[in-house]
Every structure is written in structure tokens, then in C-alpha cells.
N, C-alpha and C positions, 0 to 999 in steps of 0.2 A: 731531768726533773721528774717526769711522769714515772720513769723506772724506779727512782728512789722512793717516790710516794707510794707506788705499788708494793715495794718491799716493806715499807713501814706499816702499811695497812695489813699486809699478809702476816707479819710477825705479831701485830696486835691481835688479829683474829686467832692466831695459833695459841698465844698465851691465854687469851680468854677461854678458848676451848679446853685447854689443859686444866684450868681452875674449875670449869664447869664439871668436867669428868671426875675431878677429885671430890667435889662437894656433893654431887648428885649420883644416884645409882643409874647408870646409863642403860638404855635398852640393850638386850643381848645382841641384837642384830647390829646396832651401831658400834657396840663395844668390840665385836668381832672385826669390823672394818678398821676400827682404830688400832687394834693390836696387829692387824695385818699391814699397817702402814699405807693403806690405800688412799687415805686423805692427803698424804704427801704426794702421791702420784697425781691426784687431781690438781693439787696446787701447781705442780710442774707443768701439767697440760695447759692450765690457764696462762702461766707465764710464757710458755712456748707459743701459744696462739697470739698473744698481744705483743710479743717481742721476738719476732723471727730473725734468723741470721742474715736475711737479706739487707737489714739495716746495717750501714757501715760500722756503727758503734758496737754492734754485737758480733761481728765476724770473728774477732780474736777469741771469743768465748767458745767457738766450735772446736778448735784444737784442744783447748783446756778441758772441755767437757769430755771429749773423746778419750784423752789420756787419763783423766781422773776416774772415769767409769771403768776403764781397763784395770787400774790399780785397785779399785773396789772389788772387781771380780776376783782378782788374785787374793784379796783379803778374805772374801767369802770361801774360796777354796781352802785357804789356810784354816779358817774356822771349822770347816768340815773335817779337815785333816786332824785338827786338835781333838776331835771327838773319836778318832780312830786309835784309841789306846788299847793295845793288844791285851794288857792285863785285864781291863774291864770287859773286853769282848770274850775272854776266856771264862769270866765269872757268869756271863749271860747264859752259857750252856749250849751245847751242840743241838739239842732238840729245838730250842727256841730259834737259833740261827737257821736251822734247816727249814723250820716252818715259815720263816721270813723269805727264804729263797724260793719256796714253793709258791708264795704269793707274787714274788717279783718276776719269776720266769714267764708265767702266762701273760702278765702285763706287758713285758717286753715283746713277746711273740705277737700279741694282738696289735701292738703299735707298729711293729715292722710290717705286718701284713696289711694294715690299714694304709700306711704310707706307700707301700708298693702298689696297692690297688688304686691309689689316687696320685701317682707320681706326676701325671700330666697336669693336675691341678696346681702342684707346686710350681710348675714352669709357667703356666698360662695366667693364673690369677694371683699367685703369691710372690711373683717377681724373682724367683730363684733362677739364676743364669746358668750355673753349672754345679757339678759335684753333688749329685743326688745321694751317694753313699754317706757323705758327711752330714747331710741334712737328716737322713734316716737315723744316724747315730745320735745327733743332737736331740731329735724328737723322742727317741727311745730313752735316753738319759733323763729327759724332761719328764716323761710319764712315770718313771720309777720314783722320783723325788716325793717327799712328804713334808708336811708342815710340823715342825717341832719347836715349841710345844703346840698344843692343839686347842686354842681358844676359838671354838666355832659355835654357831647357833645350834642349840639342842632343845629337846623337849625338857621342861623343868623337872627338878627333883629326882633326877636319875644320875647315878654315878657310874664311872667306869669300873668294872670288876678288877680285882687284884691281878688275875692271871693275864689280863690284857695290857698290863703296864709295860710289857716289852715294846709296845707300839710307841712309847715315849722315848725310845732310844733311836737315834737317826740312822738305823741300818739301811733304810732305803736310800737316803742321801749319800751315804758312804758307798753303797753298791753302784749308784748312778755315776759317781765320779771315778770309781775304780774301772767300770766298764768304759767310760769315755776316755780315760787316760790310757788304758791298754790298747783300745781299738784305734785311737786317733792317728798314730803314726802310719797305720796301714791305709788310711783313707785321705791322708794329707795331700794337697794338690802339688806342692813343690818340695819334695823331701831332699833337695840338693841346694846347699847354700854354703857360704864361707863364714867362718868365725875367725876374724883376723886373717891370717894366711892359711888357716887349717880348713880343708874342705870337709864338709859333713855330707856324706853320700848315703842314700838308701834309708830304709826303715830302721835298721839297727843303729846307724849313726844318729838318726833323728831321735830315737828313743834314749840312747846314751847321753846325748846332749841335754835332753829335757831332764833326765834324772840327775845329771851332774849339776845343772843350774839349780834344781830344787834343793839338792843337798847343800850347796854353797849358801843358798838363801836361808835354809834351816839353821846352819851354823851361825850365820850373821844374826839371825833373830835370837838364837840362844845366847849369844854374847851380849846382845842388846838388853835382854830382860835380866840377865844376871849381873850386868855391870852398872845398871841404873837403879838407884834406890827409889827415886820418885816414879810413881806410876805414870804420871803425865809425860815425863821425859821419855820413859820407856816406850809408851805408845806412840809418841811423836816420831821417835827414831825407827820404831817398827814399821810405821806406815811409810816412812822414807825408804826403808828397805823394800817394801812392797812396790813403791813407785819405780825404784831402780830395777827390780826384777821384771816389772812389766815392760820397761824400756828395752831390756835385753830380749824379751819375748817377741818384740815387734818385727825385727828383721827376718828371723826364720819363720815367723807366723805361728809361734807356739801358743796354745790355749792358756790363758792366764789362770783359769780355774784349775787346770791340771797341775801346773807348776806350783801354785799355792797349796793345793791339796797334798802333793808329795812333800813339800817343805813342812807342812803341818804334821804329817805322819812321822817324818824324821824327827821333828822337834819334840813332839809329845812322848815319843818312845825313847829318847836319848837324854833329855834335859833332866837336871836334878831340881829345877825350879818349876815343876809341872803345874802345881796348883796356882802359883802366881801368874804363870803364862795364861792358863785357861780363864782365870777370873778377870785378868786385865783385858783379854780379847773379848770376853762377854760384855764388859762395861763399854768397850769401844763400839760395839755393835749398836748401842742405843743412839750413837751419833752418826755412825756410818750408814746404817740402813735408811734413815730419813733422807740423807743426802743422795743416796743411790736412787731412791724413788723419785725425788724431785728432778734429778738430772734426766732420768728416763722419761719422766713426764714432759720435760721441755723438748725432747726429741719427738715424742708422739704429737705434741701440740703444734709444732712447726719445724719441719726439717728443711732448711734452706728456702723457706717461704713457700714450699710445695706441701701437699698433703703427705703425711707420714705413711698413711695406709689407704688402701682401697676399701671403702665401707662395705661393699656388697659381699665379699667372701669372709669378712671379719667374724661375724657371729656364727655362721656355719662352721668355720674352722674351730672356734673355741668350743662349741657344743659337741662337735665330733670328737675332739680331744678328750673332753670330760667323759663322754659315753664310752669311748674305746678303753680309756684307763679304768673306768668303773667296771666294765665287763671283765677285763683281764683280772682285776683284783678280786672280783666275786668268784670267778672260777678258781683262782689260786686259794682263796679262803675256804671254798667248799672242799677242795682236795686236802687242804691242811686239816680241816675239821674231821674228814673221814679217816685220815691217816693216823692222827694223834688223838682221836676221840675227844676233841675239845668241845665242851658242852655249851657252845654259843647258842643263844636264842636268835630269832630273826632280827631283833633290834641290834644285837651285837654285830651280826653279819652286815647289816646295812651301815652301821657306824664305821666299821673297819673297811668296808668296800669303798665307801665314798670319803675316806680319810683325805682331807684337803691338802693342797700344796702351799708352799710359802716362798720365802725369799730365794732359796736355792733354786727352785723351779724357775723363777723369773730370771735369775742370774744365768742359768743354762740357756734360756732364750736369748738374752742379751749377748751371750758369747758368740752367737751366730753373726752379730754385727761385725766382728773382727775376723771371722773365718770364711764366710760365704760372700759371694757377690750378689748384690740385689739391684733390681731396677727400682723397687720401693720396698718397704719393710713391713708388709702386712703380716708376715710370719711372726715377727717379734711381738707386734701389737696383739696378734691373736693368742699367742702363748700367755702374755700378761693378762689378757682378758679371761682366758680359761682359768688361770690361778685365782683371779678375783671372784669369778662366778662360783668356782668350787668352794671358796671360803664361806659363802653365804647360803649354801644349800642347807635346808632345815633337816638335820639328821636326828633320828630318835636315839637317845642315849640308851646303852644297855642297862638292864635292871641290875641292881647290886646283888652280890652273892647272898644266897639265903643261909649259907653255913660257912663258918670260918675255914672248914676243911675242903671247901670246893677247889678243884684244880684250876 
């Protein structure tokens, strides 16, 4: 009865808040948090604190939450894959893609150096038991991700100039998942397993199995979207395919984000129903993202009745991640500006250097729950906190272009 009453009150507060935000002009700071779905994370933390899995009635929820979170990770990978349309990337232009690469490379290098310098901290304070290379790969992919779109707190009455609109294409997220997908088979813990009676041995076998599973999933999703007229039916079947794919990922320990990403790349570049697939997946995110944050919050709030994280290293970890990522992006942007003579002002450099992270960044952190062994999960909580803190940094918006011919 208390659990049902808590759910009723929570949904009442949620609907009241939705109506308030529609009628009133919210403060930009609060609106940024709302668009970042952080209020759902807070709701999940509260539910996790008051209803831990140590209670017998909530123990079956643990397996359900674990599998549902994994299927959502695969869906987020699929969503990023659907943005990897090769035709669109060709229209972006080689100079723009190269300038993005110049920003991404120093960010990755800074992150790797920072993790190598603090490797003992990962073991002593963050609960990582083994496989440091995989942790480095996850943290590097996390640092590359960006928030698309970009509803963050800014100084008022300043707009993004036209030449910086390339930042609104998720090239950073695509690069993060490409890097993670390519490098994962080389750092996987157990690249030897059996699929039925067929042995999968070594890095090459691991890679081929992951690609094959992704293509099969892409074909199944293509058939689903083309055979169903109703959008609701198509999305229901599509998420059923995602759950099935995640189940197949469990035995060999494949990352759901990578399998979903490869399936999305295959789907968007081969299907004839490209627009319908992208629009349907975008609508589904309005439901899937809140569920993801609530489930993650329940883990943070109470994991088996024990603290989900150690409080002492939590904020230092989040702040270090923000600073390392910001320094790497600043160096990359400075090199890009000097190479391509981009006339950014100091406001533009600040805005692009501290470009915040979003759901994909949190999803990369949660992926560690399925791939790494933890004594506790301070690493995941610290990554989620870094994303939230990065979203509320007051960033001065760039001044609008003074001439329509400005590059």
C-alpha cells in the first residue's frame, strides 16, 4: 500500500509540473534540468532509497530492472546509429568533419592520460576489480560524447552563429561509439565462448559475431517498420527486437550500445523507410529516456539495501572528468581555429569547449555495469553526476554574426 501511494503521489506531482512548465516561462536553469531529464533521475533516487531490493516484495524487480536497462542501452545505441547516415555525413563536408576530429583527438588523449595517471584510484576508491584497459576505453568514449540538442544555461539574448551549427550534428556521439565498438573486442575479458555448438574464438571471431548479430537485428527492425502501418505497433515490436538482441548479448558479454549502434547504421543506410524509422525512434525517446533515468535513479538510491556509491570520491571524480574533458576540447578548438582560420570569439570558444553531455554519455557510463566487475558503483554514479554538472554550467553564448557573409 505505501508503494502504490508513493507512485500515485509521484505521478500527480509529475503531471502538475508538466502543466506548470507549459503555462509559465520557466527559469532557464530549471528548464535545462528538465530537458536533461535530471528530475526523473531524482525521482528514481527517492524511490530507490525508500524501496530497496532487500525487501522481499521488491527482489523480483532487480532482474527486471537489469534486463530492461540493458535493452534501453541497445535502443540508445540504435538511435545513435540512425544518425549515422552516410549521405548526410557527405553533405556536411570534409573540412567540417576534420575540424571535429581535431577537437575529439585531444579530448581522447587527455582522458587516457588522466586515467593512466590515476589508475590506482580506480582500484582503491572506485571499486574496479579488474580490466583497466576496458575502463579506460569506456571513460574515453564517455568524454567524447556531447549533448544533442543543446538546451543549456546561457547568457541571455545571444545566439549561436551559423557556422557553428555543425555542433548540432552528433558527430561526437558517433565517434564515441565507433571508437568503443572497434576497440572493445581487443580489451574484452573472455573472447572465447560458444554459440550453440559453434566456438567463437579470439578477437576476430568476437568481432564477426558482434557484426553478424547487429546485421540480423537491423534486418529484423527493417522488416518491423516496413510491415507495420501503425506507429505504436512498429515501436512495440521494435523494442521487442531490442530486448531479444540484448538477451543474445548477455552470454558472450557483448556491449549492448555497440550492437544497437551497428544495427542502426545498417538500418539507416539500407532501408527504404528511412524517414519513418527516424521519426518513430525519435518519438519513442520521449518515453524511453524518462524510464531510463528513473531506473538508473533506483539503482543509485538503493542497491541491494547498501549504498550505491562511496560519497568521498564522488564529487572529485565528476569535477576531474569535467575539467579534463574541457581542457582537451579547448586545445582541440584552438588548433582547429588556427588551422581553418575560424573567427571564433572568446565567447564562442568557451561555449564550444564546455559543450555539455547528455543521455548517450550517461548510457556509456551505465554500460560499465554490464562489462566491468565492481565492489560498488561509484564510477557510474560519478559519470552521471559529471553529466548533470556539465549541463548547468553557465556558458556565455557566442555573439551573433555581424555580416551574413561571415564564415
